[in-house]
VOPAGU-2260 file (C-alpha; in pm, 1 decimal, decimal comma):
REM VOPAGU-2260
SITE   aa  ch    i         X         Y         Z
SITE  MET   A    0   27235,7    5194,5    8085,0
SITE  ARG   A    1   27007,0    5484,5    8052,1
SITE  MET   A    2   27165,1    5823,2    8095,9
SITE  PRO   A    3   26980,5    6067,5    8318,6
SITE  ALA   A    4   26781,0    6320,7    8127,5
SITE  ALA   A    5   26940,3    6658,4    8099,6
SITE  PRO   A    6   26770,2    6921,1    8310,0
SITE  ALA   A    7   26526,0    7132,2    8116,6
SITE  VAL   A    8   26657,0    7473,0    8024,1
SITE  PRO   A    9   26398,6    7735,4    8103,3
SITE  ALA   A   10   26288,4    7937,5    7806,9
SITE  THR   A   11   26445,2    8278,7    7795,4
SITE  SER   A   12   26185,0    8533,7    7876,4
SITE  PRO   A   13   26193,2    8854,6    7677,0
SITE  VAL   A   14   26373,8    9134,9    7852,6
SITE  LYS   A   15   26134,8    9403,7    7953,4
SITE  THR   A   16   26269,7    9747,2    7886,7
SITE  SER   A   17   26097,9   10046,7    8028,2
SITE  LEU   A   18   26178,5   10396,1    7921,5
SITE  ARG   A   19   26206,8   10598,4    8235,5
SITE  GLN   A   20   26070,8   10947,3    8210,8
SITE  PRO   A   21   26275,5   11242,1    8332,8
SITE  PRO   A   22   26182,4   11371,7    8679,9
SITE  ALA   A   23   25854,2   11561,6    8689,6
SITE  ALA   A   24   26020,4   11896,0    8764,6
SITE  ASP   A   25   26248,4   11853,6    8461,8
SITE  ARG   A   26   25951,8   11779,8    8236,7
SITE  VAL   A   27   25771,8   12093,5    8354,7
SITE  TYR   A   28   26089,9   12299,7    8316,6
SITE  THR   A   29   26139,6   12178,9    7957,9
SITE  HIS   A   30   25774,1   12234,9    7870,6
SITE  ILE   A   31   25774,5   12595,0    7992,6
SITE  LYS   A   32   26117,4   12686,2    7861,5
SITE  ASP   A   33   26052,6   12550,7    7513,1
SITE  ALA   A   34   25719,7   12734,3    7499,7
SITE  VAL   A   35   25880,2   13062,0    7610,3
SITE  LEU   A   36   26168,9   13033,2    7363,9
SITE  ASP   A   37   25949,8   12958,6    7063,7
SITE  ARG   A   38   25697,0   13218,0    7185,4
SITE  ARG   A   39   25398,3   12991,9    7243,2
SITE  TYR   A   40   25411,0   13160,1    7585,0
SITE  GLN   A   41   25476,4   13519,2    7486,8
SITE  GLY   A   42   25598,1   13803,2    7705,4
SITE  GLY   A   43   25320,0   13921,1    7935,6
SITE  THR   A   44   25152,6   13578,9    7961,4
SITE  LEU   A   45   25051,6   13483,4    8317,7
SITE  LEU   A   46   25108,5   13113,4    8387,9
SITE  THR   A   47   24933,9   12941,8    8679,2
SITE  GLU   A   48   25055,0   12635,8    8866,8
SITE  GLY   A   49   24724,9   12457,6    8810,9
SITE  ASP   A   50   24724,8   12505,2    8434,0
SITE  LEU   A   51   25087,4   12398,4    8404,7
SITE  ALA   A   52   25033,6   12092,5    8623,0
SITE  GLU   A   53   24740,4   11987,2    8405,6
SITE  ALA   A   54   24929,7   12052,9    8081,7
SITE  VAL   A   55   25224,2   11833,0    8181,3
SITE  GLY   A   56   25027,6   11581,6    8390,0
SITE  VAL   A   57   25202,5   11632,9    8722,7
SITE  SER   A   58   25126,8   11768,4    9068,6
SITE  ARG   A   59   25188,8   12129,2    9165,6
SITE  THR   A   60   25507,4   12058,2    9362,7
SITE  PRO   A   61   25734,0   11993,8    9059,8
SITE  VAL   A   62   25572,4   12293,2    8887,7
SITE  ARG   A   63   25693,7   12517,8    9170,1
SITE  GLU   A   64   26045,1   12371,0    9142,1
SITE  ALA   A   65   26054,7   12434,3    8766,7
SITE  LEU   A   66   25925,9   12790,4    8801,8
SITE  LEU   A   67   26195,4   12873,6    9056,8
SITE  ARG   A   68   26464,7   12755,5    8812,3
SITE  LEU   A   69   26316,7   12960,9    8530,2
SITE  GLU   A   70   26297,1   13272,0    8746,9
SITE  VAL   A   71   26669,6   13240,2    8820,5
SITE  GLU   A   72   26730,9   13225,1    8444,3
SITE  GLY   A   73   26538,9   13548,8    8395,1
SITE  LEU   A   74   26259,7   13409,1    8179,0
SITE  ILE   A   75   25973,3   13455,4    8426,8
SITE  LYS   A   76   25879,1   13655,4    8736,7
SITE  LEU   A   77   25697,3   13477,6    9020,4
SITE  TYR   A   78   25405,3   13642,1    9195,7
SITE  PRO   A   79   25289,9   13456,4    9510,7
SITE  LYS   A   80   24932,8   13324,5    9488,9
SITE  LYS   A   81   24897,3   13461,9    9135,7
SITE  GLY   A   82   25135,2   13272,3    8912,2
SITE  ALA   A   83   25436,5   13335,2    8693,3
SITE  LEU   A   84   25462,1   13617,5    8443,4
SITE  VAL   A   85   25659,2   13549,3    8125,5
SITE  LEU   A   86   25899,2   13841,5    8095,7
SITE  ALA   A   87   25909,5   14032,5    7770,7
SITE  VAL   A   88   26243,0   14099,7    7603,4
SITE  SER   A   89   26349,7   14448,8    7710,0
SITE  ALA   A   90   26528,5   14705,3    7496,1
SITE  GLN   A   91   26823,6   14691,1    7735,5
SITE  GLU   A   92   26845,4   14312,8    7705,4
SITE  ILE   A   93   26845,8   14339,4    7325,9
SITE  ALA   A   94   27125,5   14597,1    7334,4
SITE  ASP   A   95   27328,3   14389,1    7582,0
SITE  VAL   A   96   27295,5   14069,3    7379,2
SITE  VAL   A   97   27388,7   14238,0    7051,4
SITE  GLU   A   98   27686,9   14414,3    7208,2
SITE  THR   A   99   27815,2   14088,7    7360,2
SITE  ARG   A  100   27759,9   13898,8    7037,3
SITE  LEU   A  101   27957,9   14156,5    6841,8
SITE  LEU   A  102   28250,7   14138,6    7083,5
SITE  VAL   A  103   28263,6   13759,7    7064,7
SITE  GLU   A  104   28164,7   13695,7    6703,6
SITE  GLU   A  105   28384,1   13955,6    6533,8
SITE  PHE   A  106   28684,3   13814,9    6719,8
SITE  ALA   A  107   28582,9   13459,5    6627,7
SITE  ALA   A  108   28529,2   13549,8    6260,3
SITE  ARG   A  109   28881,7   13686,9    6238,4
SITE  LYS   A  110   29022,0   13380,1    6414,7
SITE  ALA   A  111   28841,9   13158,6    6162,2
SITE  VAL   A  112   29085,7   13276,8    5893,7
SITE  PRO   A  113   29263,1   13084,0    5754,2
SITE  ALA   A  114   28979,8   12831,7    5775,9
SITE  SER   A  115   29025,3   12460,8    5822,6
SITE  ALA   A  116   28857,7   12224,5    5577,5
SITE  ARG   A  117   28655,0   12086,0    5869,0
SITE  LEU   A  118   28512,4   12428,1    5960,1
SITE  VAL   A  119   28422,0   12511,9    5601,0
SITE  ARG   A  120   28254,0   12175,2    5554,0
SITE  ARG   A  121   28056,0   12212,6    5878,2
SITE  LEU   A  122   27939,9   12564,4    5791,8
SITE  GLU   A  123   27828,5   12442,5    5449,6
SITE  GLU   A  124   27624,1   12168,9    5618,7
SITE  LEU   A  125   27463,8   12414,4    5859,9
SITE  LEU   A  126   27382,6   12658,0    5580,2
SITE  GLU   A  127   27207,0   12380,2    5387,9
SITE  GLU   A  128   27020,8   12282,5    5704,4
SITE  GLN   A  129   26896,5   12640,3    5737,7
SITE  ARG   A  130   26763,8   12629,4    5381,2
SITE  GLN   A  131   26579,6   12304,8    5451,7
SITE  LYS   A  132   26425,3   12432,2    5776,2
SITE  SER   A  133   26322,7   12749,8    5596,6
SITE  GLU   A  134   26144,6   12552,1    5325,7
SITE  ALA   A  135   25962,3   12355,3    5595,7
SITE  GLY   A  136   25840,8   12682,5    5751,4
SITE  ASP   A  137   25948,2   12588,1    6106,0
SITE  LEU   A  138   26054,3   12922,9    6257,2
SITE  ALA   A  139   26182,4   12774,2    6582,8
SITE  ALA   A  140   26397,9   12524,0    6392,8
SITE  VAL   A  141   26526,0   12800,5    6162,7
SITE  ALA   A  142   26627,7   13006,2    6467,5
SITE  VAL   A  143   26811,1   12706,1    6616,1
SITE  SER   A  144   27003,1   12633,3    6295,2
SITE  ASP   A  145   27084,0   13004,7    6258,2
SITE  ARG   A  146   27230,1   13012,2    6606,0
SITE  CYS   A  147   27426,3   12689,6    6545,7
SITE  PHE   A  148   27594,4   12847,4    6242,7
SITE  HIS   A  149   27732,0   13131,8    6453,8
SITE  ALA   A  150   27817,0   12904,6    6747,4
SITE  GLU   A  151   28030,5   12683,4    6522,9
SITE  ILE   A  152   28247,5   12981,1    6429,2
SITE  VAL   A  153   28281,4   13083,0    6794,7
SITE  ARG   A  154   28382,9   12731,3    6899,8
SITE  ASN   A  155   28641,8   12727,8    6622,7
SITE  ALA   A  156   28819,3   13023,4    6787,7
SITE  GLY   A  157   28957,1   12782,3    7048,5
SITE  ASN   A  158   28883,9   13006,6    7347,7
SITE  GLU   A  159   28686,6   12804,6    7604,1
SITE  ILE   A  160   28600,7   13108,5    7815,5
SITE  LEU   A  161   28449,1   13289,0    7517,1
SITE  SER   A  162   28265,7   12972,4    7413,1
SITE  ARG   A  163   28105,9   12940,0    7756,6
SITE  LEU   A  164   28013,0   13308,7    7755,6
SITE  TYR   A  165   27852,7   13267,7    7414,2
SITE  ASP   A  166   27661,5   12959,6    7528,0
SITE  GLN   A  167   27506,0   13166,8    7807,2
SITE  LEU   A  168   27341,4   13382,4    7540,7
SITE  ARG   A  169   27173,8   13084,1    7375,3
SITE  ASP   A  170   26823,8   13117,7    7521,4
SITE  ARG   A  171   26806,1   13491,5    7461,7
SITE  GLN   A  172   26933,1   13450,1    7104,7
SITE  LEU   A  173   26673,0   13186,1    7024,5
SITE  ARG   A  174   26389,4   13388,5    7172,2
SITE  MET   A  175   26491,0   13701,9    6983,7
SITE  GLY   A  176   26547,3   13500,2    6668,7
SITE  VAL   A  177   26193,2   13361,3    6667,1
SITE  ALA   A  178   26053,7   13710,8    6739,4
SITE  VAL   A  179   26240,9   13855,5    6441,0
SITE  LEU   A  180   26130,3   13579,9    6204,7
SITE  GLU   A  181   25766,6   13609,4    6312,5
SITE  ALA   A  182   25764,8   13985,1    6257,1
SITE  HIS   A  183   25983,5   13982,0    5945,7
SITE  PRO   A  184   25938,0   13652,6    5752,1
SITE  GLY   A  185   26147,9   13787,9    5467,7
SITE  ARG   A  186   26442,0   13802,8    5702,7
SITE  ILE   A  187   26490,2   13426,6    5675,2
SITE  ALA   A  188   26615,4   13454,5    5318,0
SITE  ALA   A  189   26827,3   13757,7    5409,5
SITE  ASN   A  190   26989,7   13567,7    5697,6
SITE  ILE   A  191   27075,1   13277,1    5471,2
SITE  THR   A  192   27224,9   13514,7    5215,6
SITE  GLU   A  193   27435,3   13690,7    5480,3
SITE  HIS   A  194   27550,9   13358,6    5623,5
SITE  GLY   A  195   27658,2   13265,5    5272,0
SITE  GLU   A  196   27855,9   13589,9    5247,4
SITE  LEU   A  197   28022,6   13516,4    5581,9
SITE  LEU   A  198   28112,3   13166,5    5468,3
SITE  ASP   A  199   28253,0   13302,3    5141,2
SITE  ALA   A  200   28474,3   13550,8    5328,9
SITE  ILE   A  201   28601,4   13280,2    5564,3
SITE  ARG   A  202   28662,7   13040,3    5275,6
SITE  ALA   A  203   28851,5   13313,4    5086,2
SITE  GLY   A  204   29073,7   13392,4    5384,7
SITE  ASP   A  205   28935,8   13747,0    5417,7
SITE  ALA   A  206   28943,0   13816,9    5793,2
SITE  ASP   A  207   28840,3   14182,5    5760,9
SITE  GLY   A  208   28557,3   14093,0    5524,7
SITE  ALA   A  209   28429,4   13822,2    5760,7
SITE  ALA   A  210   28430,4   14064,8    6054,7
SITE  GLN   A  211   28243,2   14326,3    5850,6
SITE  VAL   A  212   27972,3   14077,8    5752,5
SITE  VAL   A  213   27930,5   13976,9    6117,4
SITE  ARG   A  214   27899,3   14338,4    6231,6
SITE  ARG   A  215   27636,5   14421,0    5970,8
SITE  HIS   A  216   27446,8   14095,7    6024,5
SITE  VAL   A  217   27438,4   14097,7    6406,6
SITE  SER   A  218   27374,0   14471,7    6439,8
SITE  ARG   A  219   27060,6   14426,2    6229,8
SITE  VAL   A  220   26909,0   14210,3    6505,7
SITE  LYS   A  221   26871,8   14505,2    6741,8
SITE  VAL   A  222   26687,2   14709,8    6479,9
SITE  LEU   A  223   26455,0   14424,9    6386,8
SITE  VAL   A  224   26366,3   14307,7    6738,4
SITE  ARG   A  225   26286,3   14663,2    6843,1
SITE  GLY   A  226   26059,0   14704,8    6541,2
SITE  GLU   A  227   26264,9   14984,2    6386,0
SITE  ASP   A  228   26305,4   14822,9    6045,8
SITE  ARG   A  229   26233,8   15043,1    5747,5
């Protein structure tokens, strides 16, 4: 007796995976913000909806949405029928950022002592990353790794409110950091040296020494960004 043939099993078709792009407004927002922070769009640059739409490959509607978000964040100023002006970093903003950083970072540096093995290891990794980015000559990446070094110490303090406050300074810190490194390329090596001194003080359990390094290091930013370096 012949057994009925088993039904044919259809061949498995390859699964098609499609990478979905972020919404158009998010793509425009990221494009503009990244360009402002790494100073491809410098303070005083007038951006038009048409140029931005063409650059990102979208219509003007998502461009308007992105510009409104960036105006709220204080990076641009909208002018109806003209465009968006990239705002320059003001002297008052520099002073405010440095003052806030000192309040948060000196406290965090003291709290870092005595240091955990995890914190010391992470700071060593970030310091090495800064050296590598410096050798590659990528100023934006150097500024990011510089900021991460300080942020790690702040997070270690265990105060969520201070951590959130510090995170709100991120964009301004990165923008100022790139400006300093463009104007003072030699500052990269000096920053790495000072970060090494801060790490040494934390590793040695010297809370006062760590706070002093932070004060000297952060206070220098205001002088450099304002072009007062001697």
